[in-house]
All heavy atoms as a GROMACS GRO file, in nm:
protein
  635
    1MET      N    1  13.520  15.623  10.484
    1MET     CA    2  13.498  15.628  10.627
    1MET      C    3  13.515  15.487  10.683
    1MET      O    4  13.457  15.392  10.633
    1MET     CB    5  13.358  15.680  10.654
    1MET     CG    6  13.326  15.705  10.799
    1MET     SD    7  13.163  15.777  10.830
    1MET     CE    8  13.195  15.947  10.796
    2THR      N    9  13.598  15.473  10.787
    2THR     CA   10  13.622  15.344  10.848
    2THR      C   11  13.509  15.304  10.941
    2THR      O   12  13.429  15.390  10.981
    2THR     CB   13  13.755  15.345  10.926
    2THR    OG1   14  13.740  15.429  11.037
    2THR    CG2   15  13.873  15.387  10.840
    3LEU      N   16  13.502  15.178  10.977
    3LEU     CA   17  13.398  15.131  11.067
    3LEU      C   18  13.399  15.206  11.198
    3LEU      O   19  13.294  15.252  11.244
    3LEU     CB   20  13.408  14.979  11.091
    3LEU     CG   21  13.296  14.917  11.173
    3LEU    CD1   22  13.161  14.947  11.114
    3LEU    CD2   23  13.317  14.769  11.186
    4PRO      N   24  13.515  15.225  11.267
    4PRO     CA   25  13.511  15.304  11.391
    4PRO      C   26  13.458  15.444  11.369
    4PRO      O   27  13.388  15.498  11.454
    4PRO     CB   28  13.657  15.306  11.436
    4PRO     CG   29  13.717  15.183  11.376
    4PRO     CD   30  13.648  15.166  11.244
    5ASP      N   31  13.486  15.506  11.253
    5ASP     CA   32  13.431  15.641  11.225
    5ASP      C   33  13.282  15.637  11.211
    5ASP      O   34  13.211  15.724  11.260
    5ASP     CB   35  13.493  15.696  11.093
    5ASP     CG   36  13.640  15.728  11.105
    5ASP    OD1   37  13.689  15.748  11.218
    5ASP    OD2   38  13.705  15.729  11.000
    6VAL      N   39  13.230  15.531  11.145
    6VAL     CA   40  13.087  15.520  11.128
    6VAL      C   41  13.022  15.499  11.264
    6VAL      O   42  12.918  15.558  11.295
    6VAL     CB   43  13.052  15.402  11.034
    6VAL    CG1   44  12.905  15.372  11.034
    6VAL    CG2   45  13.099  15.432  10.893
    7LEU      N   46  13.080  15.413  11.350
    7LEU     CA   47  13.024  15.390  11.480
    7LEU      C   48  13.028  15.519  11.563
    7LEU      O   49  12.931  15.551  11.630
    7LEU     CB   50  13.106  15.284  11.556
    7LEU     CG   51  13.082  15.141  11.507
    7LEU    CD1   52  13.182  15.047  11.574
    7LEU    CD2   53  12.942  15.094  11.533
    8SER      N   54  13.135  15.594  11.554
    8SER     CA   55  13.143  15.720  11.627
    8SER      C   56  13.035  15.816  11.581
    8SER      O   57  12.975  15.885  11.659
    8SER     CB   58  13.282  15.784  11.605
    8SER     OG   59  13.288  15.904  11.676
    9THR      N   60  13.010  15.820  11.448
    9THR     CA   61  12.908  15.909  11.397
    9THR      C   62  12.772  15.867  11.449
    9THR      O   63  12.691  15.949  11.497
    9THR     CB   64  12.908  15.908  11.242
    9THR    OG1   65  13.032  15.956  11.198
    9THR    CG2   66  12.796  15.996  11.186
   10ALA      N   67  12.745  15.737  11.446
   10ALA     CA   68  12.612  15.689  11.493
   10ALA      C   69  12.593  15.711  11.642
   10ALA      O   70  12.483  15.741  11.687
   10ALA     CB   71  12.598  15.540  11.459
   11VAL      N   72  12.700  15.699  11.718
   11VAL     CA   73  12.689  15.705  11.865
   11VAL      C   74  12.708  15.847  11.917
   11VAL      O   75  12.639  15.889  12.010
   11VAL     CB   76  12.788  15.609  11.930
   11VAL    CG1   77  12.792  15.625  12.079
   11VAL    CG2   78  12.754  15.465  11.893
   12ASP      N   79  12.800  15.924  11.860
   12ASP     CA   80  12.842  16.051  11.919
   12ASP      C   81  12.801  16.177  11.844
   12ASP      O   82  12.784  16.281  11.904
   12ASP     CB   83  12.995  16.053  11.935
   12ASP     CG   84  13.044  15.936  12.016
   12ASP    OD1   85  12.980  15.900  12.117
   12ASP    OD2   86  13.146  15.878  11.978
   13ASP      N   87  12.793  16.172  11.714
   13ASP     CA   88  12.770  16.294  11.635
   13ASP      C   89  12.634  16.356  11.668
   13ASP      O   90  12.536  16.289  11.680
   13ASP     CB   91  12.777  16.259  11.484
   13ASP     CG   92  12.769  16.384  11.398
   13ASP    OD1   93  12.804  16.492  11.444
   13ASP    OD2   94  12.734  16.369  11.278
   14THR      N   95  12.633  16.487  11.685
   14THR     CA   96  12.507  16.554  11.720
   14THR      C   97  12.417  16.566  11.598
   14THR      O   98  12.296  16.573  11.616
   14THR     CB   99  12.532  16.693  11.779
   14THR    OG1  100  12.607  16.772  11.689
   14THR    CG2  101  12.601  16.679  11.913
   15GLY      N  102  12.470  16.569  11.477
   15GLY     CA  103  12.391  16.568  11.356
   15GLY      C  104  12.292  16.684  11.344
   15GLY      O  105  12.293  16.777  11.422
   16ASP      N  106  12.212  16.673  11.242
   16ASP     CA  107  12.107  16.772  11.217
   16ASP      C  108  11.981  16.697  11.177
   16ASP      O  109  11.979  16.633  11.071
   16ASP     CB  110  12.150  16.864  11.103
   16ASP     CG  111  12.052  16.978  11.083
   16ASP    OD1  112  11.980  17.013  11.178
   16ASP    OD2  113  12.049  17.031  10.971
   17PRO      N  114  11.876  16.693  11.258
   17PRO     CA  115  11.864  16.764  11.385
   17PRO      C  116  11.948  16.698  11.490
   17PRO      O  117  11.979  16.581  11.484
   17PRO     CB  118  11.714  16.752  11.418
   17PRO     CG  119  11.674  16.625  11.355
   17PRO     CD  120  11.760  16.613  11.229
   18PRO      N  121  11.986  16.780  11.593
   18PRO     CA  122  12.072  16.724  11.698
   18PRO      C  123  11.996  16.617  11.781
   18PRO      O  124  11.877  16.631  11.806
   18PRO     CB  125  12.107  16.844  11.784
   18PRO     CG  126  11.999  16.946  11.752
   18PRO     CD  127  11.954  16.920  11.614
   19LEU      N  128  12.069  16.510  11.814
   19LEU     CA  129  12.014  16.404  11.895
   19LEU      C  130  12.093  16.396  12.025
   19LEU      O  131  12.215  16.420  12.026
   19LEU     CB  132  12.025  16.269  11.824
   19LEU     CG  133  11.945  16.251  11.694
   19LEU    CD1  134  11.976  16.114  11.636
   19LEU    CD2  135  11.798  16.267  11.715
   20ALA      N  136  12.025  16.361  12.132
   20ALA     CA  137  12.096  16.344  12.259
   20ALA      C  138  12.195  16.227  12.242
   20ALA      O  139  12.164  16.126  12.181
   20ALA     CB  140  11.995  16.308  12.368
   21PRO      N  141  12.316  16.239  12.292
   21PRO     CA  142  12.413  16.132  12.282
   21PRO      C  143  12.372  16.016  12.369
   21PRO      O  144  12.307  16.032  12.468
   21PRO     CB  145  12.545  16.196  12.331
   21PRO     CG  146  12.500  16.306  12.420
   21PRO     CD  147  12.370  16.358  12.364
   22LEU      N  148  12.412  15.899  12.325
   22LEU     CA  149  12.391  15.780  12.409
   22LEU      C  150  12.480  15.791  12.532
   22LEU      O  151  12.589  15.846  12.527
   22LEU     CB  152  12.425  15.651  12.335
   22LEU     CG  153  12.330  15.612  12.223
   22LEU    CD1  154  12.392  15.497  12.143
   22LEU    CD2  155  12.196  15.572  12.280
   23PRO      N  156  12.434  15.740  12.646
   23PRO     CA  157  12.519  15.737  12.763
   23PRO      C  158  12.649  15.659  12.732
   23PRO      O  159  12.649  15.560  12.655
   23PRO     CB  160  12.437  15.662  12.867
   23PRO     CG  161  12.296  15.675  12.822
   23PRO     CD  162  12.302  15.681  12.674
   24ALA      N  163  12.759  15.701  12.787
   24ALA     CA  164  12.890  15.640  12.757
   24ALA      C  165  12.890  15.490  12.781
   24ALA      O  166  12.946  15.416  12.701
   24ALA     CB  167  13.002  15.711  12.837
   25HIS      N  168  12.829  15.446  12.887
   25HIS     CA  169  12.830  15.302  12.920
   25HIS      C  170  12.750  15.224  12.816
   25HIS      O  171  12.780  15.107  12.790
   25HIS     CB  172  12.784  15.275  13.063
   25HIS     CG  173  12.642  15.316  13.092
   25HIS    ND1  174  12.605  15.448  13.111
   25HIS    CD2  175  12.529  15.244  13.106
   25HIS    CE1  176  12.479  15.455  13.136
   25HIS    NE2  177  12.427  15.334  13.132
   26VAL      N  178  12.651  15.286  12.756
   26VAL     CA  179  12.576  15.218  12.651
   26VAL      C  180  12.660  15.210  12.523
   26VAL      O  181  12.662  15.107  12.456
   26VAL     CB  182  12.440  15.288  12.627
   26VAL    CG1  183  12.372  15.230  12.502
   26VAL    CG2  184  12.351  15.278  12.746
   27ALA      N  185  12.730  15.319  12.491
   27ALA     CA  186  12.816  15.318  12.372
   27ALA      C  187  12.920  15.208  12.383
   27ALA      O  188  12.950  15.138  12.287
   27ALA     CB  189  12.880  15.455  12.354
   28VAL      N  190  12.979  15.196  12.503
   28VAL     CA  191  13.078  15.088  12.527
   28VAL      C  192  13.015  14.951  12.505
   28VAL      O  193  13.072  14.865  12.440
   28VAL     CB  194  13.141  15.103  12.670
   28VAL    CG1  195  13.221  14.979  12.705
   28VAL    CG2  196  13.225  15.226  12.677
   29LEU      N  197  12.896  14.933  12.560
   29LEU     CA  198  12.826  14.806  12.546
   29LEU      C  199  12.801  14.773  12.402
   29LEU      O  200  12.820  14.663  12.355
   29LEU     CB  201  12.696  14.811  12.628
   29LEU     CG  202  12.607  14.687  12.622
   29LEU    CD1  203  12.680  14.564  12.674
   29LEU    CD2  204  12.481  14.714  12.701
   30LEU      N  205  12.752  14.873  12.323
   30LEU     CA  206  12.723  14.851  12.182
   30LEU      C  207  12.848  14.814  12.104
   30LEU      O  208  12.846  14.731  12.015
   30LEU     CB  209  12.656  14.975  12.122
   30LEU     CG  210  12.516  15.000  12.173
   30LEU    CD1  211  12.464  15.136  12.122
   30LEU    CD2  212  12.422  14.890  12.137
   31ARG      N  213  12.961  14.879  12.138
   31ARG     CA  214  13.084  14.844  12.071
   31ARG      C  215  13.129  14.702  12.109
   31ARG      O  216  13.179  14.625  12.028
   31ARG     CB  217  13.193  14.945  12.104
   31ARG     CG  218  13.169  15.077  12.033
   31ARG     CD  219  13.285  15.173  12.047
   31ARG     NE  220  13.261  15.291  11.969
   31ARG     CZ  221  13.221  15.407  12.016
   31ARG    NH1  222  13.196  15.423  12.145
   31ARG    NH2  223  13.202  15.511  11.936
   32ARG      N  224  13.108  14.664  12.234
   32ARG     CA  225  13.147  14.534  12.286
   32ARG      C  226  13.074  14.421  12.215
   32ARG      O  227  13.129  14.315  12.188
   32ARG     CB  228  13.126  14.524  12.435
   32ARG     CG  229  13.176  14.393  12.495
   32ARG     CD  230  13.168  14.388  12.644
   32ARG     NE  231  13.266  14.481  12.697
   32ARG     CZ  232  13.258  14.535  12.818
   32ARG    NH1  233  13.156  14.508  12.897
   32ARG    NH2  234  13.349  14.617  12.859
   33VAL      N  235  12.946  14.442  12.183
   33VAL     CA  236  12.868  14.339  12.117
   33VAL      C  237  12.872  14.355  11.963
   33VAL      O  238  12.801  14.282  11.893
   33VAL     CB  239  12.720  14.336  12.166
   33VAL    CG1  240  12.713  14.305  12.314
   33VAL    CG2  241  12.647  14.464  12.132
   34ASP      N  242  12.955  14.446  11.917
   34ASP     CA  243  12.972  14.465  11.773
   34ASP      C  244  12.844  14.504  11.702
   34ASP      O  245  12.813  14.454  11.596
   34ASP     CB  246  13.029  14.339  11.710
   34ASP     CG  247  13.149  14.364  11.623
   34ASP    OD1  248  13.191  14.482  11.612
   34ASP    OD2  249  13.204  14.268  11.566
   35ALA      N  250  12.767  14.594  11.766
   35ALA     CA  251  12.640  14.638  11.704
   35ALA      C  252  12.669  14.712  11.575
   35ALA      O  253  12.761  14.794  11.565
   35ALA     CB  254  12.570  14.732  11.801
   36PRO      N  255  12.592  14.683  11.470
   36PRO     CA  256  12.611  14.752  11.341
   36PRO      C  257  12.573  14.898  11.354
   36PRO      O  258  12.487  14.936  11.436
   36PRO     CB  259  12.522  14.676  11.247
   36PRO     CG  260  12.422  14.608  11.330
   36PRO     CD  261  12.485  14.581  11.464
   37PRO      N  262  12.632  14.985  11.272
   37PRO     CA  263  12.605  15.128  11.276
   37PRO      C  264  12.456  15.162  11.261
   37PRO      O  265  12.406  15.252  11.328
   37PRO     CB  266  12.683  15.187  11.161
   37PRO     CG  267  12.794  15.088  11.139
   37PRO     CD  268  12.737  14.952  11.174
   38ARG      N  269  12.384  15.084  11.180
   38ARG     CA  270  12.242  15.117  11.164
   38ARG      C  271  12.165  15.096  11.295
   38ARG      O  272  12.076  15.170  11.329
   38ARG     CB  273  12.184  15.028  11.054
   38ARG     CG  274  12.039  15.053  11.028
   38ARG     CD  275  11.992  14.970  10.909
   38ARG     NE  276  11.849  14.982  10.897
   38ARG     CZ  277  11.783  14.980  10.786
   38ARG    NH1  278  11.848  14.966  10.671
   38ARG    NH2  279  11.654  14.989  10.782
   39LEU      N  280  12.202  14.990  11.369
   39LEU     CA  281  12.138  14.965  11.501
   39LEU      C  282  12.178  15.074  11.598
   39LEU      O  283  12.093  15.126  11.672
   39LEU     CB  284  12.176  14.828  11.555
   39LEU     CG  285  12.117  14.790  11.691
   39LEU    CD1  286  11.966  14.794  11.688
   39LEU    CD2  287  12.170  14.658  11.738
   40ASP      N  288  12.304  15.112  11.599
   40ASP     CA  289  12.349  15.222  11.687
   40ASP      C  290  12.267  15.349  11.661
   40ASP      O  291  12.222  15.414  11.753
   40ASP     CB  292  12.498  15.256  11.662
   40ASP     CG  293  12.592  15.152  11.712
   40ASP    OD1  294  12.557  15.079  11.805
   40ASP    OD2  295  12.704  15.144  11.659
   41ALA      N  296  12.249  15.380  11.534
   41ALA     CA  297  12.174  15.501  11.498
   41ALA      C  298  12.028  15.490  11.542
   41ALA      O  299  11.971  15.587  11.590
   41ALA     CB  300  12.184  15.527  11.346
   42HIS      N  301  11.968  15.373  11.519
   42HIS     CA  302  11.828  15.352  11.563
   42HIS      C  303  11.816  15.369  11.713
   42HIS      O  304  11.724  15.437  11.760
   42HIS     CB  305  11.782  15.213  11.521
   42HIS     CG  306  11.656  15.168  11.590
   42HIS    ND1  307  11.533  15.225  11.562
   42HIS    CD2  308  11.636  15.073  11.680
   42HIS    CE1  309  11.441  15.166  11.639
   42HIS    NE2  310  11.503  15.074  11.712
   43LEU      N  311  11.906  15.304  11.790
   43LEU     CA  312  11.897  15.312  11.935
   43LEU      C  313  11.917  15.458  11.981
   43LEU      O  314  11.853  15.501  12.076
   43LEU     CB  315  11.999  15.220  11.998
   43LEU     CG  316  11.972  15.071  11.978
   43LEU    CD1  317  12.088  14.988  12.033
   43LEU    CD2  318  11.840  15.029  12.039
   44ARG      N  319  12.003  15.530  11.915
   44ARG     CA  320  12.027  15.667  11.952
   44ARG      C  321  11.900  15.753  11.926
   44ARG      O  322  11.864  15.837  12.007
   44ARG     CB  323  12.144  15.725  11.875
   44ARG     CG  324  12.173  15.865  11.915
   44ARG     CD  325  12.314  15.901  11.896
   44ARG     NE  326  12.333  16.039  11.936
   44ARG     CZ  327  12.399  16.128  11.864
   44ARG    NH1  328  12.456  16.092  11.752
   44ARG    NH2  329  12.410  16.250  11.906
   45ALA      N  330  11.834  15.726  11.814
   45ALA     CA  331  11.712  15.802  11.784
   45ALA      C  332  11.601  15.771  11.886
   45ALA      O  333  11.533  15.863  11.936
   45ALA     CB  334  11.664  15.771  11.642
   46VAL      N  335  11.586  15.646  11.923
   46VAL     CA  336  11.487  15.606  12.022
   46VAL      C  337  11.523  15.665  12.157
   46VAL      O  338  11.436  15.719  12.230
   46VAL     CB  339  11.472  15.453  12.031
   46VAL    CG1  340  11.386  15.411  12.148
   46VAL    CG2  341  11.419  15.399  11.901
   47HIS      N  342  11.651  15.664  12.190
   47HIS     CA  343  11.699  15.724  12.316
   47HIS      C  344  11.666  15.873  12.320
   47HIS      O  345  11.620  15.925  12.424
   47HIS     CB  346  11.847  15.697  12.334
   47HIS     CG  347  11.909  15.767  12.449
   47HIS    ND1  348  11.977  15.887  12.434
   47HIS    CD2  349  11.913  15.738  12.582
   47HIS    CE1  350  12.021  15.923  12.553
   47HIS    NE2  351  11.983  15.839  12.643
   48ASP      N  352  11.689  15.942  12.209
   48ASP     CA  353  11.661  16.084  12.203
   48ASP      C  354  11.514  16.112  12.228
   48ASP      O  355  11.480  16.203  12.304
   48ASP     CB  356  11.703  16.138  12.067
   48ASP     CG  357  11.675  16.288  12.055
   48ASP    OD1  358  11.750  16.366  12.117
   48ASP    OD2  359  11.576  16.328  11.988
   49VAL      N  360  11.426  16.035  12.172
   49VAL     CA  361  11.282  16.053  12.192
   49VAL      C  362  11.250  16.027  12.341
   49VAL      O  363  11.173  16.101  12.401
   49VAL     CB  364  11.198  15.961  12.101
   49VAL    CG1  365  11.050  15.964  12.138
   49VAL    CG2  366  11.216  16.001  11.956
   50ALA      N  367  11.311  15.923  12.398
   50ALA     CA  368  11.286  15.893  12.540
   50ALA      C  369  11.332  16.006  12.630
   50ALA      O  370  11.264  16.040  12.728
   50ALA     CB  371  11.356  15.764  12.579
   51VAL      N  372  11.445  16.067  12.597
   51VAL     CA  373  11.496  16.185  12.674
   51VAL      C  374  11.390  16.297  12.668
   51VAL      O  375  11.358  16.357  12.771
   51VAL     CB  376  11.631  16.237  12.620
   51VAL    CG1  377  11.667  16.373  12.674
   51VAL    CG2  378  11.741  16.137  12.649
   52ARG      N  379  11.341  16.324  12.552
   52ARG     CA  380  11.244  16.432  12.534
   52ARG      C  381  11.115  16.403  12.614
   52ARG      O  382  11.058  16.492  12.677
   52ARG     CB  383  11.214  16.456  12.386
   52ARG     CG  384  11.334  16.512  12.313
   52ARG     CD  385  11.314  16.508  12.160
   52ARG     NE  386  11.435  16.535  12.093
   52ARG     CZ  387  11.460  16.649  12.027
   52ARG    NH1  388  11.373  16.743  12.026
   52ARG    NH2  389  11.573  16.664  11.963
   53ILE      N  390  11.065  16.279  12.604
   53ILE     CA  391  10.944  16.242  12.673
   53ILE      C  392  10.966  16.247  12.826
   53ILE      O  393  10.882  16.297  12.901
   53ILE     CB  394  10.894  16.104  12.630
   53ILE    CG1  395  10.844  16.111  12.486
   53ILE    CG2  396  10.783  16.053  12.721
   53ILE    CD1  397  10.812  15.976  12.425
   54ALA      N  398  11.080  16.191  12.873
   54ALA     CA  399  11.111  16.193  13.016
   54ALA      C  400  11.120  16.336  13.069
   54ALA      O  401  11.067  16.368  13.177
   54ALA     CB  402  11.236  16.115  13.041
   55ASP      N  403  11.187  16.422  12.995
   55ASP     CA  404  11.197  16.562  13.038
   55ASP      C  405  11.062  16.632  13.039
   55ASP      O  406  11.031  16.705  13.132
   55ASP     CB  407  11.297  16.637  12.946
   55ASP     CG  408  11.442  16.592  12.965
   55ASP    OD1  409  11.470  16.520  13.060
   55ASP    OD2  410  11.524  16.633  12.882
   56TRP      N  411  10.982  16.602  12.940
   56TRP     CA  412  10.846  16.662  12.936
   56TRP      C  413  10.766  16.610  13.056
   56TRP      O  414  10.698  16.690  13.121
   56TRP     CB  415  10.778  16.624  12.807
   56TRP     CG  416  10.634  16.669  12.801
   56TRP    CD1  417  10.589  16.791  12.758
   56TRP    CD2  418  10.518  16.597  12.847
   56TRP    NE1  419  10.453  16.797  12.771
   56TRP    CE2  420  10.406  16.681  12.826
   56TRP    CE3  421  10.501  16.470  12.900
   56TRP    CZ2  422  10.279  16.636  12.859
   56TRP    CZ3  423  10.372  16.431  12.931
   56TRP    CH2  424  10.264  16.516  12.910
   57ALA      N  425  10.770  16.480  13.081
   57ALA     CA  426  10.692  16.425  13.193
   57ALA      C  427  10.736  16.482  13.326
   57ALA      O  428  10.652  16.512  13.411
   57ALA     CB  429  10.709  16.270  13.194
   58ARG      N  430  10.866  16.502  13.344
   58ARG     CA  431  10.913  16.562  13.469
   58ARG      C  432  10.857  16.703  13.487
   58ARG      O  433  10.823  16.742  13.598
   58ARG     CB  434  11.068  16.566  13.469
   58ARG     CG  435  11.131  16.435  13.508
   58ARG     CD  436  11.145  16.429  13.660
   58ARG     NE  437  11.158  16.292  13.708
   58ARG     CZ  438  11.267  16.225  13.718
   58ARG    NH1  439  11.380  16.277  13.681
   58ARG    NH2  440  11.266  16.101  13.765
   59GLN      N  441  10.854  16.778  13.377
   59GLN     CA  442  10.806  16.915  13.387
   59GLN      C  443  10.653  16.925  13.397
   59GLN      O  444  10.600  17.002  13.475
   59GLN     CB  445  10.853  16.995  13.266
   59GLN     CG  446  10.815  17.140  13.270
   59GLN     CD  447  10.875  17.217  13.157
   59GLN    OE1  448  10.958  17.168  13.080
   59GLN    NE2  449  10.834  17.342  13.141
   60GLU      N  450  10.583  16.849  13.316
   60GLU     CA  451  10.440  16.858  13.307
   60GLU      C  452  10.363  16.772  13.404
   60GLU      O  453  10.246  16.799  13.433
   60GLU     CB  454  10.393  16.828  13.163
   60GLU     CG  455  10.454  16.920  13.057
   60GLU     CD  456  10.411  17.063  13.074
   60GLU    OE1  457  10.292  17.088  13.111
   60GLU    OE2  458  10.492  17.156  13.050
   61CYS      N  459  10.425  16.666  13.452
   61CYS     CA  460  10.360  16.572  13.544
   61CYS      C  461  10.450  16.544  13.663
   61CYS      O  462  10.498  16.430  13.682
   61CYS     CB  463  10.329  16.440  13.472
   61CYS     SG  464  10.239  16.459  13.317
   62PRO      N  465  10.477  16.646  13.744
   62PRO     CA  466  10.576  16.631  13.851
   62PRO      C  467  10.540  16.521  13.950
   62PRO      O  468  10.629  16.466  14.019
   62PRO     CB  469  10.582  16.765  13.916
   62PRO     CG  470  10.462  16.838  13.873
   62PRO     CD  471  10.418  16.779  13.741
   63ALA      N  472  10.414  16.482  13.964
   63ALA     CA  473  10.374  16.379  14.058
   63ALA      C  474  10.403  16.238  14.001
   63ALA      O  475  10.398  16.139  14.076
   63ALA     CB  476  10.226  16.388  14.088
   64LEU      N  477  10.434  16.227  13.872
   64LEU     CA  478  10.462  16.098  13.812
   64LEU      C  479  10.600  16.050  13.857
   64LEU      O  480  10.701  16.117  13.835
   64LEU     CB  481  10.459  16.111  13.659
   64LEU     CG  482  10.487  15.984  13.581
   64LEU    CD1  483  10.382  15.877  13.608
   64LEU    CD2  484  10.490  16.018  13.432
   65ASP      N  485  10.603  15.937  13.924
   65ASP     CA  486  10.726  15.885  13.978
   65ASP      C  487  10.778  15.776  13.881
   65ASP      O  488  10.710  15.674  13.859
   65ASP     CB  489  10.704  15.825  14.115
   65ASP     CG  490  10.831  15.775  14.183
   65ASP    OD1  491  10.937  15.830  14.150
   65ASP    OD2  492  10.820  15.681  14.262
   66PHE      N  493  10.895  15.797  13.824
   66PHE     CA  494  10.956  15.698  13.736
   66PHE      C  495  11.106  15.712  13.745
   66PHE      O  496  11.160  15.819  13.781
   66PHE     CB  497  10.907  15.713  13.591
   66PHE     CG  498  10.945  15.840  13.523
   66PHE    CD1  499  11.058  15.841  13.437
   66PHE    CD2  500  10.873  15.958  13.539
   66PHE    CE1  501  11.091  15.960  13.372
   66PHE    CE2  502  10.910  16.073  13.473
   66PHE     CZ  503  11.020  16.075  13.393
   67ASP      N  504  11.173  15.604  13.712
   67ASP     CA  505  11.320  15.600  13.713
   67ASP      C  506  11.371  15.644  13.578
   67ASP      O  507  11.376  15.564  13.481
   67ASP     CB  508  11.367  15.457  13.748
   67ASP     CG  509  11.519  15.447  13.764
   67ASP    OD1  510  11.593  15.532  13.707
   67ASP    OD2  511  11.561  15.351  13.829
   68ARG      N  512  11.405  15.769  13.564
   68ARG     CA  513  11.448  15.830  13.435
   68ARG      C  514  11.567  15.753  13.378
   68ARG      O  515  11.570  15.723  13.259
   68ARG     CB  516  11.483  15.977  13.452
   68ARG     CG  517  11.519  16.048  13.326
   68ARG     CD  518  11.547  16.196  13.355
   68ARG     NE  519  11.561  16.273  13.232
   68ARG     CZ  520  11.677  16.281  13.164
   68ARG    NH1  521  11.785  16.220  13.205
   68ARG    NH2  522  11.680  16.354  13.052
   69ASP      N  523  11.664  15.720  13.461
   69ASP     CA  524  11.783  15.651  13.413
   69ASP      C  525  11.748  15.513  13.356
   69ASP      O  526  11.801  15.472  13.254
   69ASP     CB  527  11.887  15.638  13.527
   69ASP     CG  528  11.951  15.766  13.562
   69ASP    OD1  529  11.950  15.864  13.478
   69ASP    OD2  530  12.005  15.777  13.675
   70ALA      N  531  11.656  15.442  13.422
   70ALA     CA  532  11.616  15.310  13.374
   70ALA      C  533  11.542  15.323  13.241
   70ALA      O  534  11.564  15.240  13.151
   70ALA     CB  535  11.528  15.241  13.479
   71VAL      N  536  11.455  15.422  13.228
   71VAL     CA  537  11.382  15.443  13.106
   71VAL      C  538  11.480  15.473  12.990
   71VAL      O  539  11.470  15.416  12.883
   71VAL     CB  540  11.281  15.561  13.120
   71VAL    CG1  541  11.222  15.601  12.985
   71VAL    CG2  542  11.168  15.520  13.216
   72LEU      N  543  11.576  15.560  13.016
   72LEU     CA  544  11.670  15.598  12.911
   72LEU      C  545  11.764  15.479  12.877
   72LEU      O  546  11.796  15.459  12.759
   72LEU     CB  547  11.751  15.720  12.953
   72LEU     CG  548  11.669  15.846  12.976
   72LEU    CD1  549  11.759  15.963  13.006
   72LEU    CD2  550  11.577  15.875  12.860
   73PHE      N  551  11.804  15.401  12.976
   73PHE     CA  552  11.887  15.282  12.947
   73PHE      C  553  11.806  15.183  12.863
   73PHE      O  554  11.859  15.131  12.764
   73PHE     CB  555  11.936  15.217  13.078
   73PHE     CG  556  12.022  15.098  13.052
   73PHE    CD1  557  12.154  15.114  13.022
   73PHE    CD2  558  11.971  14.970  13.059
   73PHE    CE1  559  12.237  15.004  12.998
   73PHE    CE2  560  12.052  14.859  13.035
   73PHE     CZ  561  12.186  14.878  13.004
   74GLY      N  562  11.682  15.162  12.897
   74GLY     CA  563  11.597  15.072  12.821
   74GLY      C  564  11.579  15.116  12.677
   74GLY      O  565  11.585  15.036  12.584
   75ALA      N  566  11.556  15.247  12.660
   75ALA     CA  567  11.542  15.303  12.526
   75ALA      C  568  11.670  15.282  12.443
   75ALA      O  569  11.665  15.251  12.324
   75ALA     CB  570  11.502  15.448  12.533
   76ALA      N  571  11.782  15.302  12.510
   76ALA     CA  572  11.914  15.298  12.441
   76ALA      C  573  11.960  15.154  12.411
   76ALA      O  574  12.052  15.135  12.333
   76ALA     CB  575  12.019  15.370  12.521
   77THR      N  576  11.897  15.054  12.472
   77THR     CA  577  11.942  14.917  12.457
   77THR      C  578  11.831  14.821  12.412
   77THR      O  579  11.856  14.702  12.403
   77THR     CB  580  12.004  14.864  12.585
   77THR    OG1  581  11.908  14.865  12.691
   77THR    CG2  582  12.126  14.945  12.626
   78HIS      N  583  11.712  14.872  12.387
   78HIS     CA  584  11.597  14.784  12.366
   78HIS      C  585  11.612  14.680  12.255
   78HIS      O  586  11.548  14.578  12.259
   78HIS     CB  587  11.469  14.865  12.347
   78HIS     CG  588  11.458  14.928  12.213
   78HIS    ND1  589  11.519  15.049  12.183
   78HIS    CD2  590  11.396  14.887  12.101
   78HIS    CE1  591  11.491  15.078  12.058
   78HIS    NE2  592  11.418  14.982  12.006
   79ASP      N  593  11.691  14.705  12.157
   79ASP     CA  594  11.710  14.612  12.044
   79ASP      C  595  11.848  14.547  12.043
   79ASP      O  596  11.886  14.487  11.944
   79ASP     CB  597  11.688  14.683  11.910
   79ASP     CG  598  11.543  14.696  11.870
   79ASP    OD1  599  11.460  14.616  11.924
   79ASP    OD2  600  11.511  14.782  11.788
   80ILE      N  601  11.922  14.552  12.152
   80ILE     CA  602  12.059  14.505  12.152
   80ILE      C  603  12.066  14.353  12.124
   80ILE      O  604  12.165  14.304  12.070
   80ILE     CB  605  12.131  14.541  12.282
   80ILE    CG1  606  12.282  14.537  12.264
   80ILE    CG2  607  12.084  14.455  12.397
   80ILE    CD1  608  12.360  14.601  12.374
   81GLY      N  609  11.958  14.282  12.153
   81GLY     CA  610  11.956  14.140  12.127
   81GLY      C  611  11.965  14.103  11.979
   81GLY      O  612  11.999  13.991  11.940
   82LYS      N  613  11.938  14.199  11.892
   82LYS     CA  614  11.946  14.176  11.748
   82LYS      C  615  12.091  14.154  11.703
   82LYS      O  616  12.113  14.109  11.590
   82LYS     CB  617  11.887  14.294  11.671
   82LYS     CG  618  11.737  14.304  11.689
   82LYS     CD  619  11.682  14.418  11.612
   82LYS     CE  620  11.530  14.421  11.628
   82LYS     NZ  621  11.470  14.529  11.549
   83THR      N  622  12.188  14.181  11.788
   83THR     CA  623  12.326  14.159  11.750
   83THR      C  624  12.366  14.012  11.764
   83THR      O  625  12.470  13.971  11.714
   83THR     CB  626  12.423  14.242  11.838
   83THR    OG1  627  12.409  14.201  11.975
   83THR    CG2  628  12.394  14.389  11.824
   84VAL      N  629  12.281  13.930  11.829
   84VAL     CA  630  12.314  13.791  11.852
   84VAL      C  631  12.256  13.705  11.738
   84VAL      O  632  12.144  13.721  11.703
   84VAL     CB  633  12.257  13.741  11.989
   84VAL    CG1  634  12.287  13.594  12.007
   84VAL    CG2  635  12.316  13.823  12.099
   0.00000   0.00000   0.00000
């Protein structure tokens, strides 16, 4: 498996159990900074949990005001500094 294939698997593959895909702009950013596949996979797993929590909060706590996109972006990029 080549490096681009590994990156694609970490970023795009739905896998088992299925994980929410990273937003396209985050995937581009991770490729631009040469993030290793292990970091891509970690960020994707954290992003998936954030998606589930955000969706739950919207349904169960409708009065809770939060920026879902900002939360998901933060979850998907929180460790990006490790590439430096």
